[in-house]
ROLUM-729313 format. One record per residue: x negated, y, z of N, C-alpha, C in turn. Coordinates in nm, 3 decimals. Each point is the difference from the previous one (the first is absolute). Layout:
R      n.xx      n.yy      n.zz     ca.xx     ca.yy     ca.zz      c.xx      c.yy      c.zz
R         X         Y         Z         X         Y         Z         X         Y         Z
...
This chain:
R      n.xx      n.yy      n.zz     ca.xx     ca.yy     ca.zz      c.xx      c.yy      c.zz
R     0.113     1.972     1.264     0.066    -0.118     0.054    -0.104    -0.107     0.029
R     0.013    -0.067     0.113    -0.091    -0.107     0.039     0.052    -0.132    -0.056
R    -0.082    -0.068    -0.079     0.042    -0.124    -0.063    -0.103    -0.109     0.023
R     0.046    -0.126    -0.006    -0.087    -0.116     0.007     0.013    -0.077    -0.130
R    -0.115    -0.041    -0.054    -0.001    -0.090    -0.116    -0.066    -0.129     0.043
R     0.078    -0.107     0.015    -0.063    -0.130     0.027    -0.056    -0.051    -0.132
R    -0.116    -0.065     0.008    -0.067    -0.041    -0.123    -0.054     0.118    -0.078
R    -0.031     0.108     0.070    -0.040     0.124    -0.066    -0.137    -0.003    -0.066
R    -0.078    -0.106     0.026    -0.129    -0.014    -0.069     0.011    -0.090    -0.122
R     0.120    -0.048    -0.028     0.020    -0.084    -0.117     0.019     0.082    -0.126
R     0.023    -0.069    -0.110     0.017     0.065    -0.129     0.116     0.099     0.000
R     0.120    -0.047     0.029     0.116     0.089    -0.003    -0.006     0.098     0.117
R    -0.035    -0.050     0.117    -0.002     0.084     0.119    -0.094     0.118    -0.011
R    -0.120    -0.022    -0.054    -0.097     0.110    -0.008     0.043     0.106    -0.100
R     0.069    -0.041    -0.106     0.054     0.099    -0.093     0.112     0.080     0.065
R     0.084    -0.066     0.079     0.104     0.071     0.073    -0.059     0.095     0.102
R    -0.104    -0.043     0.071    -0.066     0.087     0.099    -0.045     0.131    -0.064
R    -0.060    -0.008    -0.116    -0.046     0.121    -0.069     0.116     0.093    -0.037
R     0.110    -0.058    -0.041     0.116     0.082    -0.035     0.060     0.066     0.124
R     0.002    -0.071     0.111     0.053     0.057     0.125    -0.089     0.114     0.048
R    -0.130    -0.019    -0.007    -0.092     0.107     0.039     0.017     0.122    -0.091
R     0.020    -0.025    -0.128     0.014     0.110    -0.096     0.122     0.085     0.028
R     0.103    -0.059     0.057     0.120     0.079     0.031    -0.002     0.055     0.144
R    -0.111    -0.027     0.072    -0.020     0.063     0.130     0.039    -0.082     0.121
R     0.023    -0.130    -0.016     0.038    -0.083     0.114    -0.121    -0.036     0.086
R     0.029    -0.031     0.124    -0.099    -0.049     0.096     0.004    -0.152    -0.008
R    -0.107    -0.062    -0.050     0.005    -0.141    -0.039    -0.084    -0.088     0.092
R     0.063    -0.108     0.044    -0.070    -0.105     0.074     0.011    -0.129    -0.081
R    -0.106    -0.081     0.002    -0.005    -0.127    -0.074    -0.020    -0.114     0.099
R     0.075    -0.106    -0.019    -0.025    -0.126     0.071    -0.042    -0.104    -0.101
R    -0.118    -0.059     0.019    -0.049    -0.101    -0.093    -0.101    -0.088     0.072
R    -0.002    -0.128    -0.035    -0.103    -0.088     0.058    -0.116    -0.024    -0.097
R     0.009     0.061    -0.120    -0.106    -0.006    -0.102    -0.031    -0.141    -0.046
R     0.099    -0.089     0.010    -0.021    -0.135    -0.053     0.016    -0.002    -0.151
R     0.095     0.076    -0.052     0.016     0.013    -0.145    -0.019     0.144    -0.044
R     0.025     0.096     0.089    -0.029     0.140    -0.029    -0.149     0.027     0.013
R    -0.043     0.118    -0.046    -0.142     0.033     0.000    -0.022     0.141     0.051
R    -0.104     0.016     0.079    -0.036     0.135     0.047    -0.037     0.090    -0.118
R    -0.046    -0.059    -0.108    -0.033     0.080    -0.119     0.122     0.076    -0.052
R     0.118    -0.058     0.018     0.121     0.064    -0.049     0.033     0.128     0.076
R    -0.057     0.016     0.118     0.022     0.121     0.080    -0.123     0.090     0.003
R    -0.095    -0.028    -0.088    -0.123     0.080    -0.004     0.033     0.147    -0.026
R    -0.064     0.086     0.078     0.023     0.143    -0.014     0.114     0.052     0.084
R     0.074    -0.090     0.064     0.116     0.040     0.080    -0.025    -0.017     0.150
R    -0.124    -0.027     0.036    -0.031    -0.033     0.139     0.042     0.109     0.098
R    -0.006     0.125    -0.043     0.036     0.111     0.089     0.147     0.039    -0.010
R     0.071    -0.065    -0.090     0.139     0.037    -0.024     0.100    -0.103     0.048
R    -0.045    -0.124     0.019     0.090    -0.111     0.033    -0.045    -0.065     0.130
R     0.096    -0.025     0.088    -0.028    -0.078     0.121     0.017    -0.148    -0.034
R    -0.102    -0.079     0.024     0.003    -0.143    -0.034     0.007    -0.082     0.128
R     0.102    -0.086     0.006     0.013    -0.096     0.109    -0.027    -0.138    -0.060
R    -0.102    -0.066     0.048    -0.033    -0.132    -0.051     0.070    -0.105     0.084
R     0.078    -0.086    -0.065     0.071    -0.102     0.077     0.091    -0.084    -0.087
R     0.054    -0.105     0.062     0.081    -0.101    -0.067     0.148     0.034     0.011
R     0.072    -0.023    -0.107     0.145     0.013     0.004     0.062    -0.101     0.096
R    -0.067    -0.112     0.020     0.056    -0.103     0.088    -0.014     0.033     0.147
R    -0.068     0.111     0.033    -0.012     0.045     0.139     0.100     0.112     0.025
R     0.106    -0.029     0.077     0.100     0.103     0.027    -0.065     0.119     0.073
R    -0.090    -0.028     0.092    -0.064     0.108     0.075    -0.077     0.094    -0.093
R    -0.074    -0.058    -0.094    -0.078     0.082    -0.093     0.093     0.080    -0.091
R     0.103    -0.067    -0.049     0.096     0.068    -0.086     0.070     0.112     0.076
R     0.040    -0.027     0.123     0.069     0.099     0.082    -0.087     0.124     0.020
R    -0.128    -0.021     0.027    -0.092     0.113     0.018    -0.011     0.083    -0.128
R     0.001    -0.067    -0.114    -0.012     0.071    -0.127     0.126     0.079    -0.032
R     0.115    -0.054     0.035     0.128     0.064    -0.031     0.026     0.121     0.088
R    -0.051    -0.002     0.120     0.034     0.103     0.100    -0.024     0.142    -0.052
R     0.103     0.083     0.014    -0.013     0.140    -0.036     0.028     0.032    -0.146
R     0.038    -0.100    -0.079     0.026     0.025    -0.142     0.149     0.016    -0.026
R     0.033     0.067    -0.110     0.139     0.021    -0.038     0.044    -0.096    -0.111
R    -0.091    -0.029    -0.093     0.028    -0.091    -0.111    -0.109    -0.106    -0.005
R     0.040    -0.125    -0.021    -0.096    -0.109    -0.019     0.020    -0.057    -0.140
R    -0.108    -0.003    -0.076    -0.002    -0.069    -0.129    -0.067    -0.135     0.024
R     0.080    -0.106    -0.005    -0.054    -0.132     0.033    -0.040    -0.073    -0.127
R    -0.127     0.016    -0.037    -0.057    -0.065    -0.118    -0.093    -0.115     0.037
R    -0.034    -0.011     0.127    -0.091    -0.105     0.044     0.061    -0.138    -0.025
R    -0.077    -0.089    -0.059     0.050    -0.133    -0.035    -0.117    -0.090    -0.037
R     0.029    -0.128    -0.010    -0.094    -0.094    -0.059     0.060    -0.038    -0.134
R    -0.047     0.066    -0.105     0.061    -0.012    -0.132    -0.046    -0.123    -0.075
R     0.052    -0.014    -0.123    -0.039    -0.102    -0.095     0.084    -0.127     0.013
R     0.070    -0.032    -0.108     0.074    -0.126    -0.007    -0.094    -0.121     0.012
R    -0.112    -0.006    -0.078    -0.089    -0.116     0.014    -0.054    -0.017     0.143
R    -0.032     0.110     0.066    -0.051    -0.009     0.137     0.106    -0.062     0.091
R     0.126     0.039    -0.019     0.107    -0.054     0.084     0.024    -0.147    -0.026
R    -0.022    -0.045    -0.123     0.014    -0.141    -0.032    -0.109    -0.080     0.070
R    -0.120     0.057     0.006    -0.112    -0.067     0.065     0.012     0.001     0.153
R     0.054     0.110     0.053     0.006     0.015     0.146     0.132     0.065     0.041
R     0.110    -0.074    -0.009     0.130     0.058     0.031     0.016     0.042     0.146
R    -0.070    -0.065     0.091     0.015     0.031     0.142    -0.050     0.142     0.030
R    -0.120     0.033    -0.049    -0.054     0.133     0.025     0.081     0.106    -0.075
R     0.041    -0.031    -0.122     0.082     0.093    -0.075     0.128     0.033     0.076
R     0.062    -0.101     0.055     0.122     0.021     0.077    -0.025     0.081     0.126
R    -0.106    -0.033     0.071    -0.029     0.068     0.125    -0.024     0.149    -0.021
R    -0.080     0.035    -0.099    -0.031     0.141    -0.024     0.121     0.074    -0.057
R     0.064    -0.059    -0.098     0.104     0.072    -0.073     0.134     0.003     0.073
R     0.029    -0.099     0.082     0.125     0.002     0.076    -0.024     0.054     0.141
R    -0.085    -0.067     0.077    -0.026     0.044     0.137    -0.058     0.141     0.002
R    -0.092     0.028    -0.094    -0.059     0.133    -0.005     0.104     0.107    -0.027
R     0.092    -0.026    -0.092     0.106     0.096    -0.030     0.093     0.018     0.120
R     0.032    -0.109     0.066     0.085     0.010     0.118    -0.067     0.084     0.109
R    -0.131    -0.017     0.018    -0.073     0.083     0.096     0.009     0.148    -0.036
R    -0.015     0.032    -0.128     0.009     0.140    -0.043     0.139     0.055     0.027
R     0.103    -0.075    -0.035     0.137     0.047     0.022     0.030     0.018     0.149
R    -0.042    -0.096     0.082     0.024     0.011     0.144    -0.074     0.120     0.060
R    -0.125     0.016    -0.038    -0.078     0.112     0.054     0.060     0.133    -0.044
R     0.044     0.008    -0.126     0.061     0.123    -0.049     0.130     0.029     0.073
R     0.079    -0.103     0.023     0.124     0.019     0.077    -0.031     0.048     0.142
R    -0.096    -0.064     0.063    -0.032     0.033     0.140    -0.059     0.139     0.014
R    -0.066     0.049    -0.105    -0.064     0.132     0.007     0.085     0.111    -0.060
R     0.122    -0.031    -0.040     0.089     0.104    -0.051    -0.037     0.052    -0.137
R    -0.065    -0.083    -0.082    -0.033     0.039    -0.137     0.130     0.023    -0.078
R     0.001     0.099    -0.085     0.122     0.033    -0.075     0.029    -0.102    -0.109
R    -0.102    -0.040    -0.076     0.023    -0.090    -0.112    -0.124    -0.082    -0.030
R     0.022    -0.128    -0.036    -0.105    -0.087    -0.051     0.030    -0.031    -0.146
R    -0.098     0.024    -0.086     0.010    -0.036    -0.141    -0.084    -0.126    -0.019
R     0.068    -0.108    -0.037    -0.065    -0.131    -0.006    -0.027    -0.042    -0.144
R    -0.122    -0.045    -0.026    -0.041    -0.045    -0.133     0.030    -0.148    -0.015
R     0.101    -0.031    -0.082     0.033    -0.138    -0.031    -0.050    -0.033    -0.141
R     0.053    -0.106    -0.057    -0.057    -0.054    -0.125     0.109    -0.055    -0.092
R    -0.026     0.011    -0.129     0.089    -0.060    -0.101     0.003    -0.151     0.011
R    -0.097    -0.059     0.071    -0.006    -0.147     0.010     0.121    -0.057     0.074
R     0.076     0.083     0.070     0.117    -0.051     0.072     0.109    -0.047    -0.096
R    -0.002     0.046    -0.125     0.107    -0.035    -0.093    -0.012    -0.143    -0.052
R    -0.122    -0.052    -0.014    -0.018    -0.128    -0.064     0.033     0.010    -0.148
R     0.029    -0.113    -0.061     0.036    -0.003    -0.142     0.152     0.014    -0.013
R     0.043     0.117    -0.041     0.143     0.027    -0.016     0.042    -0.027    -0.145
R     0.126    -0.038    -0.018     0.052    -0.030    -0.133     0.026     0.126    -0.080
R     0.011     0.114     0.069     0.036     0.125    -0.066    -0.107     0.105     0.026
R    -0.029     0.080    -0.102    -0.094     0.111     0.012     0.063     0.126    -0.058
R    -0.037     0.119     0.048    -0.099     0.028     0.103     0.050    -0.035     0.140
R    -0.091    -0.003     0.094     0.030    -0.036     0.137     0.063     0.119     0.072
R     0.111    -0.028     0.068     0.071     0.103     0.075     0.005    -0.037     0.148
R     0.006     0.101     0.084    -0.003    -0.020     0.144     0.117    -0.085     0.050
R     0.111    -0.002    -0.075     0.118    -0.075     0.041    -0.012    -0.151    -0.026
R    -0.102    -0.042    -0.073    -0.016    -0.143    -0.030    -0.041    -0.078     0.125
R     0.052    -0.122     0.016    -0.041    -0.082     0.115    -0.148    -0.037    -0.011
R    -0.079     0.027     0.103    -0.142    -0.036    -0.005    -0.018    -0.150    -0.008
R    -0.105    -0.043    -0.071    -0.030    -0.142    -0.012    -0.151    -0.019    -0.012
R    -0.076     0.038     0.103    -0.146    -0.003    -0.011    -0.053    -0.141    -0.019
R    -0.108    -0.009    -0.078    -0.066    -0.127    -0.025    -0.120    -0.019     0.092
R    -0.083     0.103     0.011    -0.126    -0.012     0.075     0.021     0.028     0.148
R    -0.088    -0.050     0.085     0.004     0.036     0.142    -0.012     0.151     0.022
R    -0.075     0.068    -0.085    -0.011     0.145     0.011     0.137     0.065    -0.020
R     0.073    -0.043    -0.103     0.132     0.055    -0.024     0.096    -0.029     0.115
R    -0.008    -0.119     0.057     0.083    -0.036     0.114    -0.030     0.093     0.119
R    -0.128     0.022     0.026    -0.039     0.084     0.113     0.045     0.145    -0.021
R    -0.016     0.050    -0.122     0.044     0.137    -0.027     0.151     0.015     0.014
R     0.074    -0.102    -0.041     0.145     0.004     0.015     0.040     0.002     0.147
R    -0.065    -0.083     0.081     0.029     0.000     0.143    -0.030     0.136     0.061
R    -0.111     0.061    -0.040    -0.036     0.132     0.052     0.102     0.105    -0.044
R     0.048    -0.011    -0.124     0.107     0.089    -0.047     0.123    -0.010     0.090
R     0.039    -0.123     0.031     0.122    -0.019     0.079    -0.016     0.058     0.140
R    -0.117    -0.014     0.059    -0.024     0.066     0.129     0.015     0.152    -0.013
R    -0.056     0.055    -0.108     0.006     0.145    -0.019     0.144     0.048    -0.010
R     0.079    -0.066    -0.083     0.140     0.039    -0.016     0.078    -0.022     0.129
R    -0.028    -0.112     0.068     0.067    -0.028     0.127    -0.024     0.111     0.102
R    -0.125     0.045     0.010    -0.032     0.104     0.098     0.075     0.129    -0.029
R     0.018     0.031    -0.127     0.073     0.123    -0.034     0.147    -0.011     0.038
R     0.050    -0.122     0.011     0.140    -0.021     0.033     0.028    -0.007     0.149
R    -0.093    -0.057     0.074     0.027    -0.021     0.143    -0.060     0.108     0.091
R    -0.099     0.074    -0.049    -0.059     0.110     0.078     0.032     0.130    -0.074
R     0.105     0.067     0.042     0.062     0.102    -0.084    -0.080     0.129    -0.012
R    -0.095     0.024     0.087    -0.083     0.121    -0.014    -0.127    -0.028    -0.080
R    -0.011    -0.121    -0.053    -0.122    -0.046    -0.065     0.030    -0.033    -0.145
R    -0.081     0.053    -0.092     0.028    -0.016    -0.142    -0.109    -0.081    -0.070
R     0.041    -0.079    -0.098    -0.095    -0.076    -0.081     0.039     0.010    -0.147
R    -0.100    -0.003    -0.086     0.020    -0.007    -0.145    -0.096    -0.105    -0.055
R     0.050    -0.086    -0.088    -0.080    -0.107    -0.059    -0.026     0.032    -0.147
R    -0.126    -0.007    -0.041    -0.039     0.020    -0.139    -0.058    -0.130    -0.055
R     0.061    -0.052    -0.105    -0.051    -0.122    -0.063    -0.091     0.039    -0.116
R    -0.130    -0.022     0.018    -0.099     0.036    -0.102    -0.008    -0.108    -0.108
R    -0.026     0.046    -0.123    -0.021    -0.089    -0.113    -0.140     0.023    -0.057
R    -0.090    -0.096     0.019    -0.131    -0.006    -0.067    -0.071     0.135    -0.006
R    -0.036     0.050     0.116    -0.063     0.132     0.010    -0.146    -0.010    -0.043
R    -0.047     0.103    -0.072    -0.140     0.004    -0.041    -0.049     0.144     0.003
R    -0.133     0.017     0.000    -0.057     0.134    -0.003    -0.133     0.008     0.070
R    -0.055     0.122     0.016    -0.128     0.019     0.067    -0.002    -0.057     0.142
R    -0.116    -0.052     0.038    -0.029    -0.060     0.130     0.053    -0.142     0.014
R     0.048    -0.058    -0.110     0.036    -0.141     0.002    -0.125    -0.082    -0.029
R    -0.029    -0.094     0.087    -0.128    -0.071    -0.004     0.000    -0.110    -0.107
R    -0.087     0.011    -0.103    -0.005    -0.105    -0.102    -0.086    -0.119     0.041
R    -0.070     0.010     0.113    -0.092    -0.106     0.041     0.061    -0.098     0.100
R     0.117     0.031     0.051     0.063    -0.087     0.099     0.036    -0.135    -0.060
R    -0.003    -0.103     0.081     0.043    -0.133    -0.041     0.145     0.002    -0.048
R     0.077     0.095     0.055     0.142     0.009    -0.034     0.030     0.129    -0.077
R    -0.095     0.044    -0.079     0.016     0.125    -0.073     0.119    -0.007    -0.095
R     0.064     0.117    -0.018     0.115     0.009    -0.090    -0.047     0.001    -0.146
R     0.096    -0.022    -0.089    -0.035    -0.022    -0.140    -0.057     0.125    -0.068
R     0.051     0.120     0.031    -0.046     0.119    -0.072    -0.149     0.027     0.022
R    -0.048     0.011     0.124    -0.145     0.024     0.015    -0.085    -0.115    -0.052
R     0.050    -0.123     0.011    -0.075    -0.114    -0.055    -0.013     0.012    -0.152
R     0.108     0.033    -0.067    -0.003     0.013    -0.145    -0.091     0.115    -0.043
R     0.010     0.114     0.067    -0.079     0.116    -0.039    -0.149    -0.031     0.011
R    -0.041    -0.055     0.113    -0.144    -0.025     0.020    -0.050    -0.111    -0.092
R     0.082    -0.103    -0.023    -0.043    -0.108    -0.088    -0.011     0.047    -0.144
R     0.100     0.069    -0.051    -0.002     0.046    -0.139    -0.113     0.099    -0.022
R    -0.022     0.089     0.097    -0.109     0.097    -0.012    -0.135    -0.069    -0.007
R    -0.014    -0.114     0.069    -0.127    -0.073     0.002    -0.012    -0.100    -0.114
R     0.101    -0.008    -0.085    -0.003    -0.096    -0.111     0.026    -0.142     0.042
R     0.065    -0.018     0.114     0.029    -0.133     0.051     0.145    -0.038    -0.028
R     0.029    -0.128     0.002     0.136    -0.048    -0.023     0.088     0.032     0.120
R     0.125     0.035    -0.028     0.097     0.017     0.108     0.069    -0.133     0.023
R     0.027    -0.029     0.127     0.069    -0.123     0.035     0.149     0.028     0.010
R     0.079    -0.077    -0.074     0.145     0.016     0.000     0.063    -0.132     0.041
R     0.077     0.004     0.106     0.071    -0.119     0.045     0.133    -0.010    -0.075
R     0.034    -0.121    -0.046     0.115    -0.023    -0.086    -0.033     0.048    -0.142
R     0.101     0.032    -0.081    -0.025     0.033    -0.140    -0.017     0.149    -0.025
R     0.010     0.082     0.105    -0.017     0.144    -0.014     0.123     0.074    -0.045
R     0.107    -0.073    -0.028     0.125     0.065    -0.042     0.093     0.029     0.117
R    -0.045    -0.030     0.122     0.077     0.038     0.117    -0.003     0.152     0.014
R     0.110     0.058     0.042     0.011     0.147     0.008    -0.017     0.049     0.144
R    -0.056     0.120     0.009    -0.017     0.066     0.129     0.032     0.149    -0.017
R     0.035     0.063     0.113     0.033     0.142     0.001    -0.115     0.073     0.068
R    -0.107     0.025    -0.074    -0.121     0.060     0.057     0.027     0.146     0.038
R    -0.038     0.035     0.123     0.040     0.128     0.059    -0.123     0.078     0.046
R    -0.023     0.116    -0.058    -0.118     0.078     0.037     0.014     0.055     0.142
R    -0.111     0.007     0.070    -0.003     0.034     0.142     0.066     0.134     0.031
R    -0.017     0.100    -0.086     0.059     0.131     0.029     0.152    -0.008     0.010
R     0.061    -0.088    -0.078     0.144    -0.017     0.008     0.042    -0.059     0.135
R    -0.080    -0.093     0.051     0.029    -0.062     0.129    -0.021     0.099     0.114
R    -0.106     0.079    -0.009    -0.024     0.103     0.102     0.116     0.099     0.004
R     0.044     0.043    -0.117     0.113     0.091    -0.008     0.125    -0.059     0.066
R     0.026    -0.128    -0.025     0.116    -0.066     0.059    -0.007     0.000     0.151
R    -0.118    -0.023     0.056    -0.016     0.002     0.145     0.030     0.138     0.058
R    -0.052     0.103    -0.063     0.023     0.136     0.050     0.149     0.033    -0.006
R     0.066    -0.041    -0.107     0.144     0.026    -0.013     0.079    -0.080     0.104
R    -0.038    -0.125     0.021     0.074    -0.086     0.093    -0.010     0.048     0.143
R    -0.107     0.069     0.034    -0.018     0.047     0.137     0.104     0.104     0.039
R     0.051     0.074    -0.098     0.091     0.109     0.034     0.137    -0.006    -0.062
R     0.025    -0.096    -0.087     0.127    -0.003    -0.074     0.118    -0.027     0.091
R     0.103     0.082    -0.011     0.124    -0.023     0.072     0.077    -0.113    -0.067
R     0.071    -0.077     0.079     0.078    -0.109    -0.055    -0.079    -0.124    -0.035
R    -0.129    -0.001     0.036    -0.084    -0.116    -0.034    -0.018    -0.096     0.116
R     0.046     0.036     0.119    -0.020    -0.085     0.117     0.064    -0.138    -0.021
R    -0.079    -0.104     0.027     0.049    -0.135    -0.012     0.012    -0.052    -0.142
R    -0.051     0.076    -0.096     0.013    -0.037    -0.141    -0.129    -0.062    -0.052
R     0.014    -0.075    -0.110    -0.111    -0.066    -0.067    -0.006     0.053    -0.142
R    -0.122     0.033    -0.048    -0.015     0.059    -0.133    -0.111    -0.068    -0.078
R     0.028    -0.032    -0.126    -0.105    -0.042    -0.092    -0.086     0.121    -0.037
R    -0.131    -0.021     0.000    -0.094     0.105    -0.040    -0.092    -0.058    -0.107
R     0.014     0.053    -0.122    -0.078    -0.055    -0.111    -0.008     0.100    -0.113
R    -0.069    -0.041    -0.105    -0.003     0.082    -0.121     0.127    -0.011    -0.080
R     0.080    -0.104     0.026     0.130    -0.014    -0.061     0.000    -0.056    -0.141
R    -0.109    -0.067    -0.042    -0.004    -0.058    -0.135    -0.089    -0.124     0.002
R     0.038    -0.106    -0.073    -0.079    -0.123     0.001    -0.116     0.003    -0.099
R    -0.107    -0.067     0.036    -0.116    -0.019    -0.087    -0.051    -0.142     0.018
R    -0.028    -0.069    -0.107    -0.057    -0.134     0.015    -0.148     0.012     0.038
R    -0.052    -0.107     0.057    -0.142    -0.001     0.038    -0.087     0.007    -0.124
R     0.041    -0.065    -0.107    -0.076     0.010    -0.125    -0.003     0.143    -0.052
R     0.115     0.068     0.006     0.006     0.139    -0.047    -0.084     0.091     0.088
R    -0.003    -0.029     0.130    -0.085     0.078     0.091    -0.145    -0.011    -0.042
R    -0.047    -0.122    -0.028    -0.139    -0.019    -0.043    -0.029     0.074    -0.130
R     0.095    -0.005    -0.093    -0.018     0.069    -0.127    -0.012     0.151     0.019
R     0.084     0.054     0.088    -0.002     0.145     0.024    -0.132     0.043     0.062
R    -0.047    -0.076     0.097    -0.128     0.033     0.064    -0.113    -0.009    -0.102
R     0.002    -0.103    -0.082    -0.103    -0.013    -0.103     0.000     0.120    -0.094
R     0.117     0.046    -0.039     0.009     0.116    -0.089    -0.050     0.127     0.069
R     0.036     0.019     0.126    -0.044     0.119     0.073    -0.152     0.002     0.016
R    -0.060    -0.117     0.019    -0.145    -0.009     0.019    -0.075    -0.018    -0.132
R     0.076    -0.018    -0.107    -0.058    -0.027    -0.132    -0.091    -0.122     0.007
R     0.055    -0.106     0.057    -0.075    -0.125     0.018     0.086    -0.117    -0.047
R    -0.062    -0.104    -0.055     0.077    -0.121    -0.033     0.043    -0.071     0.128
R     0.109    -0.075    -0.010     0.054    -0.071     0.116    -0.009    -0.150    -0.025
R    -0.079    -0.067     0.082    -0.009    -0.145    -0.004     0.082    -0.055     0.116
R     0.081    -0.102    -0.028     0.089    -0.055     0.101    -0.035    -0.144     0.035
R     0.016    -0.031     0.128    -0.011    -0.139     0.046     0.129    -0.033     0.074
R     0.076    -0.096    -0.054     0.129    -0.035     0.058    -0.013    -0.119     0.095
R     0.063     0.013     0.116     0.002    -0.107     0.100     0.144    -0.031     0.037
R     0.026    -0.114     0.063     0.138    -0.034     0.038     0.058     0.103     0.098
R     0.132     0.010     0.005     0.064     0.091     0.096    -0.041    -0.034     0.144
R    -0.005     0.102     0.084    -0.033    -0.020     0.141     0.127    -0.023     0.081
R    -0.007    -0.082     0.106     0.117    -0.019     0.086     0.046     0.134     0.058
R     0.129     0.024    -0.004     0.057     0.122     0.059     0.014     0.115    -0.095
R    -0.064    -0.007    -0.118     0.009     0.111    -0.095     0.139     0.004    -0.064
R     0.047     0.120    -0.030     0.127     0.019    -0.068    -0.020     0.003    -0.150
R     0.107    -0.033    -0.074    -0.008     0.007    -0.145     0.023     0.143    -0.049
R     0.107     0.062     0.045     0.032     0.136    -0.044     0.045     0.085     0.118
R    -0.045     0.124     0.000     0.034     0.089     0.111    -0.007     0.144    -0.047
R     0.114     0.065    -0.006     0.001     0.145    -0.020     0.127     0.058     0.058
R    -0.004     0.128     0.032     0.096     0.058     0.093     0.093     0.102    -0.062
R     0.120     0.004     0.055     0.091     0.111    -0.018    -0.027     0.097     0.116
R    -0.038     0.124    -0.031    -0.034     0.097     0.104     0.106     0.109     0.014
R     0.122    -0.027    -0.048     0.103     0.104     0.004     0.039     0.038     0.143
R    -0.003    -0.096     0.093     0.032     0.033     0.140    -0.101     0.099     0.056
R    -0.128    -0.023    -0.027    -0.104     0.090     0.049     0.010     0.137    -0.067
R     0.034     0.002    -0.127     0.019     0.128    -0.069     0.112     0.080     0.066
R     0.111    -0.067     0.028     0.118     0.069     0.049    -0.014     0.048     0.143
R    -0.050    -0.087     0.089    -0.001     0.033     0.143    -0.132     0.059     0.048
R    -0.109    -0.032    -0.066    -0.130     0.054     0.042    -0.048     0.114    -0.090
R     0.055     0.009    -0.119    -0.054     0.093    -0.098    -0.127    -0.051    -0.064
R    -0.016    -0.132    -0.001    -0.122    -0.062    -0.052    -0.006     0.010    -0.151
R    -0.116     0.038    -0.052    -0.022     0.010    -0.143    -0.142    -0.049    -0.031
R    -0.014    -0.121    -0.056    -0.135    -0.053    -0.030    -0.063     0.075    -0.116
R    -0.067     0.109     0.032    -0.049     0.092    -0.103    -0.122    -0.052    -0.075
R    -0.084    -0.079     0.066    -0.121    -0.051    -0.066     0.033    -0.132    -0.067
R    -0.001    -0.001    -0.134     0.032    -0.120    -0.074    -0.121    -0.094    -0.006
R     0.028    -0.123    -0.045    -0.100    -0.106     0.008    -0.132     0.038    -0.066
R     0.003     0.045    -0.124    -0.125     0.024    -0.072    -0.082     0.111     0.065
R     0.066     0.106     0.043    -0.071     0.108     0.069    -0.061    -0.051     0.130
R     0.076    -0.081     0.072    -0.051    -0.057     0.125    -0.119    -0.091    -0.022
R     0.005    -0.081    -0.106    -0.113    -0.088    -0.031    -0.124     0.082    -0.035
R     0.019     0.109    -0.073    -0.114     0.085    -0.035    -0.062     0.061     0.126
R     0.082     0.049     0.089    -0.051     0.058     0.125    -0.072    -0.105     0.084
R     0.057    -0.119     0.005    -0.061    -0.107     0.079    -0.135    -0.042    -0.059
R    -0.007    -0.010    -0.131    -0.126    -0.034    -0.065    -0.105     0.106     0.025
R     0.039     0.127    -0.006    -0.094     0.109     0.028    -0.058    -0.013     0.140
R     0.086    -0.035     0.096    -0.046    -0.012     0.138    -0.092    -0.121     0.018
R     0.042    -0.115    -0.053    -0.077    -0.122     0.019    -0.133     0.001    -0.073
R    -0.003     0.059    -0.119    -0.119    -0.008    -0.082    -0.092     0.123     0.010
R     0.059     0.114     0.028    -0.078     0.124     0.003     0.007     0.075     0.135
R     0.083    -0.049     0.092     0.014     0.066     0.129     0.074     0.131    -0.006
R     0.075     0.022    -0.109     0.073     0.126    -0.016     0.144    -0.020     0.047
R     0.048     0.095     0.081     0.137    -0.005     0.049     0.079     0.115    -0.060
R     0.111    -0.034    -0.067     0.083     0.102    -0.064     0.108     0.052     0.093
């Protein structure tokens, strides 16, 4: 099957690309390499067709989509703090870029687009765990943009009847190929590299905020399932590990796995950050057959092996 992965040189995208190749798909990647890295596709140069270009260019997106059957739309400008600093660019890439992908896929007769959304669309809800039926209430510009892109995706599945879309809401994904050196690096690679080096980890707020940390293999599996699941058209699914962990507990677990002491530096909460976020994944279990098989501690161990020793499990 011929597939396109937008953002295929990014952390999640490059892991998905490898899984698609492993099952025998013909893979094309669209990426502008602003946040993705060519290193993430190292060794795949003869196996993957790479189209370099911007999501904001309909012409470039259209060329990348042409001839494909399934599009995995992971390309985005991520990070809540980045969106707070530059909401205009976040909106342009995440909304206009998604609309370009959906339009190009519709125009080229693509069977289905699987769109990567975010748990940030929920905002701070009074009830946990978070369920897809809850009214979205995003706080950050990133969450607002992802919600708008979701609505376009669902709308297209309703008004263009030969065209299918599935939305996956990711919760705090981590794993190999996640960059710990980025200005907007996620907490897991930052904690692993800092604790391994004997440095203090930076924790915003008091560290008792909860997150649903999700190992990359679980997210890749969800994408593969969403591409073919019957009854999933026009639906939205939470994709996560399905259990809450506080940021303090995360640091403790990493310290124990590395057999290193954990020094903490606490800073005030950042604008746009949520207090608690964890998911009910029963909808994904029922309709996609999703099963988050890699639990948090195993995922942290695999991620540490990759970041510190270059070993991939």
